C-alpha positions as CSV (number, residue, x, y, z in Angstrom):
1,M,117.8,81.0,86.8
2,A,119.3,84.8,88.1
3,D,120.8,86.6,85.0
4,G,123.2,88.6,87.2
5,T,121.8,91.7,86.6
6,A,120.0,93.7,89.4
7,A,116.0,93.8,88.4
8,L,115.4,95.2,91.9
9,E,117.4,97.5,94.7
10,V,116.3,98.3,98.0
11,R,118.9,101.0,99.0
12,A,118.5,101.8,102.5
13,A,114.9,102.4,103.2
14,E,113.4,103.2,105.7
15,V,109.6,103.5,106.8
16,F,107.5,105.0,109.7
17,Y,104.3,104.3,111.1
18,G,103.6,107.4,112.8
19,Q,106.6,107.3,114.9
20,L,107.2,104.0,114.9
21,K,110.5,103.1,112.6
22,V,109.4,99.6,110.7
23,L,112.3,99.5,108.1
24,D,115.7,100.8,109.2
25,R,118.1,101.4,106.4
26,V,117.1,97.7,104.9
27,S,119.0,97.0,101.4
28,L,118.5,94.4,99.1
29,T,119.5,93.5,95.5
30,V,117.2,90.9,93.6
31,R,119.0,89.8,90.4
32,G,116.7,89.3,87.3
33,G,115.0,86.2,87.1
34,E,115.8,85.5,90.9
35,F,113.5,84.1,93.9
36,V,113.9,86.0,96.8
37,A,112.2,84.9,99.8
38,L,111.7,87.6,102.5
39,L,111.5,85.5,106.1
40,G,110.8,86.6,109.3
41,S,108.3,86.4,112.1
42,S,105.3,88.1,112.4
43,G,105.8,92.2,112.6
44,C,109.4,91.9,111.2
45,G,108.7,94.2,108.3
46,K,109.0,91.6,105.6
47,T,105.1,92.7,104.6
48,T,105.9,96.6,104.8
49,L,108.9,96.1,102.4
50,L,107.1,94.3,100.0
51,R,104.8,97.2,100.1
52,A,107.5,99.7,99.9
53,I,108.4,98.2,96.6
54,C,105.4,98.3,95.1
55,G,104.4,101.5,96.3
56,F,101.8,101.0,98.7
57,V,103.7,102.4,101.4
58,P,105.9,105.2,101.4
59,V,109.7,105.1,102.3
60,A,110.9,108.2,104.7
61,G,114.3,107.7,103.7
62,G,116.8,105.5,101.1
63,S,115.5,104.4,97.7
64,I,113.6,101.9,95.5
65,W,115.1,101.1,91.9
66,A,114.3,98.6,89.5
67,G,115.6,97.7,85.9
68,G,118.2,100.8,86.6
69,R,115.7,103.4,87.3
70,D,115.0,104.9,90.3
71,I,111.1,104.4,91.6
72,T,110.9,105.5,94.7
73,K,108.4,108.4,94.1
74,L,106.5,106.4,91.4
75,P,102.6,105.2,92.4
76,P,101.9,101.5,92.0
77,D,100.5,101.5,88.5
78,K,103.9,102.9,86.9
79,R,106.1,100.3,88.4
80,N,105.7,97.2,86.2
81,M,104.7,95.0,89.6
82,A,101.9,92.7,90.1
83,L,101.1,91.8,93.8
84,V,99.8,88.7,94.8
85,F,97.9,89.2,98.0
86,Q,97.4,86.7,101.3
87,S,93.3,87.0,101.0
88,Y,93.8,86.5,97.0
89,A,91.6,89.4,96.8
90,L,89.2,88.1,93.8
91,W,86.2,89.5,92.8
92,P,83.3,86.9,94.1
93,H,80.8,88.0,91.8
94,M,83.5,87.3,88.6
95,T,83.9,84.3,86.7
96,V,87.7,82.7,86.8
97,A,88.5,84.3,83.5
98,Q,87.0,87.9,84.8
99,N,89.2,87.6,87.1
100,I,92.3,86.9,85.7
101,G,91.4,89.8,82.8
102,Y,91.0,92.5,85.5
103,G,93.9,94.0,85.3
104,L,94.2,94.0,81.4
105,K,90.8,95.3,81.1
106,L,92.1,98.4,83.6
107,R,94.8,99.2,81.7
108,G,92.2,99.4,78.4
109,T,93.4,96.3,76.6
110,G,91.0,95.1,73.7
111,R,88.7,92.3,74.3
112,G,90.4,89.8,71.9
113,E,93.5,90.4,73.5
114,I,92.2,89.8,77.3
115,A,90.3,86.6,76.0
116,G,93.9,85.5,74.2
117,R,96.0,86.6,77.2
118,V,93.5,84.5,79.4
119,G,93.5,81.6,77.6
120,E,97.4,81.5,77.7
121,M,96.9,82.0,81.6
122,L,94.5,79.1,81.9
123,K,96.1,76.8,80.1
124,L,99.7,77.9,82.0
125,L,98.0,77.1,85.2
126,R,96.1,73.9,84.6
127,L,92.9,75.9,84.9
128,E,91.3,75.2,81.5
129,G,87.2,74.6,81.6
130,L,86.9,76.8,84.7
131,G,86.9,80.1,82.9
132,E,83.2,80.4,83.6
133,R,83.1,79.2,86.9
134,R,82.7,81.8,89.6
135,V,85.7,82.1,91.7
136,T,83.5,81.0,94.9
137,E,83.2,77.6,93.1
138,I,86.7,76.5,93.1
139,S,88.5,75.2,95.6
140,G,91.3,77.1,97.2
141,G,94.2,76.1,95.6
142,Q,92.2,77.1,92.5
143,R,91.7,80.3,93.5
144,Q,95.2,80.9,94.1
145,R,96.0,80.2,90.7
146,V,93.8,82.5,89.7
147,A,95.2,85.6,91.9
148,L,98.6,84.3,90.0
149,G,97.0,84.3,86.7
150,R,95.9,87.9,87.4
151,A,99.2,88.9,88.4
152,L,100.8,87.3,85.4
153,A,98.4,88.3,82.7
154,I,99.5,91.9,82.9
155,S,103.2,90.8,82.0
156,P,104.9,92.6,84.6
157,S,109.1,92.7,85.4
158,I,108.6,91.9,88.9
159,L,106.4,89.5,90.6
160,L,105.4,90.3,94.5
161,L,103.9,87.3,96.6
162,D,102.5,87.9,100.1
163,E,102.3,84.7,101.9
164,P,99.8,83.4,98.9
165,L,99.9,80.0,100.5
166,S,98.9,80.7,104.1
167,N,95.1,80.2,103.6
168,L,95.9,76.7,102.0
169,D,96.0,73.6,104.3
170,A,99.0,71.6,104.5
171,R,98.8,69.0,101.8
172,V,97.5,71.8,99.0
173,R,100.1,74.6,100.5
174,E,103.4,72.0,99.5
175,E,101.7,71.0,96.4
176,V,101.4,74.5,94.9
177,R,104.4,76.3,96.2
178,H,106.6,73.6,93.9
179,E,104.4,74.6,90.9
180,I,104.8,78.4,91.6
181,K,108.7,77.8,91.9
182,T,108.6,75.5,88.5
183,L,106.6,78.3,86.8
184,Q,109.0,81.0,88.3
185,Q,111.6,79.3,86.6
186,G,109.7,78.7,83.5
187,L,109.1,82.0,82.7
188,G,112.1,83.4,84.3
189,I,110.1,86.1,86.2
190,T,111.7,88.1,89.0
191,T,110.0,87.1,92.4
192,V,110.1,88.4,95.6
193,H,108.0,86.1,98.2
194,V,106.7,87.2,101.9
195,T,106.7,84.0,104.4
196,H,107.4,83.2,107.9
197,D,107.8,79.3,106.9
198,R,111.1,78.8,107.2
199,E,110.6,75.4,105.2
200,E,108.8,77.6,102.4
201,A,111.7,79.8,102.1
202,M,114.2,76.9,101.7
203,V,112.0,74.9,99.2
204,M,111.2,78.1,96.7
205,A,114.0,80.5,97.4
206,D,117.3,81.1,95.3
207,K,118.2,83.3,98.3
208,I,116.5,83.9,101.1
209,A,116.3,87.6,103.2
210,I,115.7,87.5,106.9
211,L,114.3,90.5,109.0
212,D,114.2,91.3,112.5
213,A,112.7,94.0,113.9
214,G,112.8,96.3,110.6
215,R,116.3,95.3,109.8
216,M,118.1,93.1,107.8
217,V,119.9,90.8,109.5
218,Q,121.4,88.1,106.9
219,I,121.3,87.6,103.3
220,G,122.6,84.5,101.3
221,T,121.6,81.2,99.7
222,P,119.3,78.6,101.8
223,E,122.5,76.5,102.1
224,E,124.2,79.6,103.6
225,V,121.6,80.7,106.1
226,Y,120.7,77.4,107.3
227,N,124.4,75.9,107.9
228,R,126.4,79.6,108.9
229,P,123.9,81.8,110.4
230,N,125.7,85.0,111.4
231,S,123.6,85.7,115.0
232,P,121.9,83.9,117.6
233,F,118.4,85.1,116.1
234,V,119.1,83.6,112.8
235,A,120.3,80.4,114.1
236,S,117.1,80.0,116.0
237,F,115.1,81.1,113.6
238,M,116.4,78.7,111.4
239,G,115.9,75.6,113.4
240,A,118.5,75.3,115.8
241,S,116.6,76.8,118.8
242,N,118.6,74.4,121.6
243,A,120.8,76.6,123.2
244,I,123.6,75.9,125.7
245,R,126.0,78.0,127.8
246,L,129.9,76.3,127.8
247,P,133.1,77.6,129.1
248,A,135.5,77.8,126.6
249,R,138.3,79.5,125.4
250,R,140.2,80.4,121.7
251,A,143.4,78.4,121.6
252,Q,145.8,78.6,118.8
253,S,144.5,75.3,117.4
254,G,141.0,76.5,117.5
255,I,138.2,76.0,120.5
256,E,138.5,74.5,123.5
257,I,135.5,73.6,125.5
258,A,136.3,73.0,129.4
259,E,134.5,70.2,131.0
260,S,131.6,71.3,133.3
261,A,129.0,69.8,135.9
262,H,126.8,68.6,132.7
263,T,129.1,68.9,129.7
264,G,132.2,67.0,128.8
265,A,135.1,68.5,127.4
266,A,135.7,69.0,123.5
267,S,138.2,70.7,121.3
268,I,137.1,72.2,117.7
269,A,139.9,72.6,115.3
270,A,140.3,76.0,113.8
271,S,140.2,74.0,110.3
272,A,136.8,73.0,110.9
273,L,135.5,76.4,111.4
274,D,134.7,79.5,109.4
275,G,136.3,82.7,109.7
276,A,133.6,84.4,110.9
277,T,132.9,81.8,113.8
278,L,136.7,82.5,114.9
279,E,136.6,86.2,114.8
280,R,133.1,86.6,117.2
281,I,134.3,84.2,119.7
282,D,138.4,85.0,119.5
283,A,138.1,87.0,122.9
284,A,134.9,85.0,124.4
285,S,135.6,83.2,127.8
286,E,132.1,81.6,127.4
287,I,130.2,80.7,124.9
288,V,126.7,79.4,123.7
289,A,126.4,76.7,121.1
290,Y,123.1,76.5,119.0
291,F,122.1,73.0,117.4
292,R,119.3,71.1,116.0
293,G,117.2,68.6,117.7
294,E,117.7,66.4,114.3
295,D,121.3,66.8,114.6
296,A,121.9,65.4,118.1
297,R,122.0,62.0,118.9
298,L,120.9,59.5,122.2
299,E,123.7,57.7,123.8
300,P,123.3,55.3,127.3
301,A,124.5,57.5,130.3
302,G,128.5,57.4,130.9
303,A,128.9,57.1,127.1
304,G,131.9,59.2,125.7
305,A,132.0,60.3,121.7
306,R,135.5,61.3,120.0
307,D,133.8,63.0,117.3
308,G,131.3,65.0,119.7
309,L,130.1,66.8,122.2
310,V,128.9,64.9,125.3
311,L,125.5,66.5,127.5
312,R,124.8,64.4,130.4
313,G,121.0,64.5,131.5
314,E,117.4,62.6,131.5
315,I,114.6,61.8,129.7
316,A,111.8,64.5,130.9
317,Q,109.4,63.5,128.3
318,A,108.9,61.2,124.9
319,S,106.6,61.1,122.3
320,Y,106.2,59.7,118.8
321,P,105.6,62.6,116.1
322,G,106.1,59.4,113.4
323,G,109.2,57.7,112.1
324,H,110.9,58.9,115.1
325,F,111.0,59.5,118.8
326,R,110.8,63.1,120.1
327,Y,112.3,63.4,123.7
328,A,112.7,66.5,126.0
329,V,116.6,66.0,127.9
330,T,116.7,67.8,130.7
331,V,120.2,68.8,131.4
332,G,121.2,70.7,134.2
333,P,119.0,74.0,134.2
334,D,118.6,73.7,130.2
335,Q,115.7,71.2,128.6
336,F,116.2,70.1,124.9
337,M,114.6,68.8,122.2
338,V,116.2,65.7,120.5
339,D,114.7,63.4,118.1
340,D,116.1,59.5,117.9
341,D,115.1,56.3,116.5
342,R,115.3,54.3,119.5
343,R,112.7,54.1,122.8
344,Y,113.8,55.4,126.1
345,S,112.1,55.8,129.1
346,V,111.0,58.8,130.9
347,G,113.6,59.4,133.6
348,A,116.4,57.7,132.3
349,P,119.7,59.0,132.3
350,I,121.0,59.7,129.1
351,A,124.0,61.2,127.3
352,V,123.4,63.4,124.5
353,V,126.0,63.6,122.0
354,L,126.2,66.8,119.7
355,P,128.4,66.7,116.3
356,L,130.9,69.1,116.6
357,S,130.4,70.1,113.0
358,R,126.8,70.6,113.5
359,L,127.5,73.5,116.2
360,H,126.5,77.5,116.1
361,L,128.8,78.9,118.3
362,Y,128.7,82.6,119.5
363,P,129.6,85.0,122.4
364,A,127.6,84.1,125.7
365,A,125.9,87.7,126.3
366,G,123.2,87.0,128.7
367,T,120.5,84.4,128.8
368,P,120.6,82.1,125.7
369,T,117.6,83.1,123.3
370,K,115.3,80.1,122.4
371,L,113.0,80.8,119.6
372,N,110.7,77.5,119.3
């Protein structure tokens, strides 16, 4: 649980690779004991930010603070941080115990103290009995624990994780991410975790920081960024990748959506909208509504809905991923993915009902962006 004090602060950091700016005045505050996920697509700058925090990448502007002191110019070994790499970076010729104790050995720690600390890590990470095995003789999930043990053995004040679960299969990845979160909470260690996996960030993090093209675009709790995305990019990245353009106007009572060739009319009361939504669409004559496929429901053609916005279309494709059907529904020039428990035939006319409370609304500006 975060203790309220700032363990790490990134203040308007800028990083260049040659002439290319890869971090553009990025700021981030991490409280003591907090688990923060840096989330974004490949190339957004999240790994560069992590490497700048630990000192492997110099910042051209701004500063980095840890524990209330400016560490911007300090080398990596003076920052009291530990980094777990995506590839684990374990020594294949060493045993599990030797890998875990490697950082302590570099620091000149005595053999007895190293052995005691390694024993603690083996027990903590459920690796008892594997200390004398070479890391090439253990599973991927166990190697991930060894890399984590090596990082924790030096008692860092901040733990940095660079997509450490990406090399694991889906079943093991789900198991290990819960183990890491449990361990982090038990130790109370401040953690920054880089991932491109939205579900991983939602499950593990106390706070999510979303980057896009080198800029920090939203920071908040998992619930905040999921339920109240502040931009079309964040909405799409957080799973609301269906987008439809709608004729609408701002009324005193809220937002009035007019009927069109493929959509019904609807009214959204101001009391049901947050202030940020009302402010950003105040002058819009046309809006774009983003929604998740699992939030929609399908009804027979011609159905109305007092509690939602109705889109009129037809089933273009159907599949069964397990537990429900997944449909591609054509609505005018657009196509949306919608999940439903019932079976419908391809080509059948259909009504897509969107609960008004689950729509994310933004002013229309060019073609709606879809990130699949």
